[in-house]
N, C-alpha and C positions, 0 to 999 in steps of 0.2 A: 631517667627519661621515661616518661609514661607512654603507653601505646596510644594510637589514634583514638580520639573520642568520637562517639556517634553524633551525627548531626541531629539537631532537634527535629522532631517530626514536622513535616511541612503540612500546611493546610491544603486540602485537596483543591487545586485550582482548575481542575479539568472541567470544562463547560459541557453542557449537554450536546452541543454541536461537535466538539472534539470527540466525545464519547461515541456519538452516532457514526462519525466518519471512521473511527478506529474499528467499530463493530462491522461497518460496511466493508472495510478493507479486510478484516479477519474472515468474514463470510466469503468474500471473493477468493481469498487465499485458500480457504478450506474446500472450496469447490474446484479451483484450478489445479491445485497440487495433486490430488488423487487422479484427476483426468490426465494430467501431464505425465505422471509416473506410470499409469497404466498404458498410456500410448507409447512410452519409452520401452516398456516390456514388449509391446506389440511390434516394435520395429525389428525384432529378431525373428519374427515369424516369416517363413519363406513366402515370397511374393509381396511382402510389404513394400509400398512405394515410398519415394522420397518425401511426399507430402505428409505422410504419417510421422516421419522423423522430424520434419520441420515443425509440425503441429505439436509434437511432444516437447520439443525444445522451447517453443513459445509459451505453451501452457505452464510448464514447470518454471520457466523464468518469470512469468507473470505472477504465479503463486508466491514465489520467493520475494519478488518486489513488493507485492501487497502485504506479505508478512512483515517485511522490513518497515513499510509505511505504518502498519498497525503499531509496531513496537515504538517507533519514533514518536508517534502521536500520543500513545498511551503514557509514555514516560515524559512527555513534554520536552523532548530534546530539541535544541535549536535546529539541528539538521533535519529533524522529523517533519517539521512544517514545510521546509523548502523541498525536501525529497518528495513528500506527498503532493505538493503543489505541482512539481514537474511531472510526476507519475500520472496524475489525473489530467494534466495539460496534454500529454502525449496520448492519453487514452481516448480523447475526443476524436482526433482524426483516425485513429485505429478503429474506433467504433463506426466511423463513417464509411470506412472501406467495406465493412460487413453489411452495409445497406444494399450493396450490389453484388451479384454473383461474380466472384473472381476466379474460382476454381472450375475446371471442366466438369460439367454435369451438376454443378451446384444450383439449387433452387432456393430462392429467397421468397418466403411467403409473408403475409401481412403480420402475423404474430412475431416473426423475427424482426421485422422493421419496427414495430411498436416497441418491442423490448430494447432494441438498440437506441431508439430515440429517447426512451425513458432513462436509460443508463447514461446517455450523453447529457441529458438535462441534469441529472443528479451530479455528474462530473462538473458541469458548469457551476452549479450551486456550491459545490465543494470548493472550487477555485475562488469564487467570490467570497466565501466565508473565510477561507484561510488568508485572504488578503486584507481582512479587516484589521485596523490598528489595535483594537482591544484584544483580538485573538493573537496577533503577532507579539504583543507585550507579554502574554503568558509564556511564550517560548523564549523570548529574549531574556526573561528574568531567570531562566534555568540555563546557566552556561554549559557549553559543550564539555563533556568529560566530567561533569559534576556527578558524584555518586553518593552513596550513603555514608561514606567516611570523609571526614574533614580533617586535613592535616593541621595540627596545632604547632605553633612555634615552640622550639625547644626552650625550656626555662633554664636560665643561667644560675 
């Protein structure tokens, strides 16, 4: 019995849109993770309030979710498109909450509002793009769990 054979190299089916969304997710993760981890360290400082701990948890979680989205999109996993769609779906109302001051003493200025509106618009465009049939077919043709090795039937 021979060992598993390598699958033939696949043609790069990643579109420019998928590439851009994966990079957008990676940049979001690379900005959220250090902030979340630094805030986690700040929670042990005497006098740190509960909102620092919640912010640390949210930023670290968001960074990990974005990193997962990036991986799923980059590798064209079937779950990657669905996961990313839901992640950006929930990011829209989350972004809308930051349009208004929700924490005591928080001030929302025009640049914050513009940044949130631009981000929410990008999220809507991502949702519409990931719902396209041509994009969905890229992910459907890569079955979940498919990897670089392909099992070959045993020869008799």
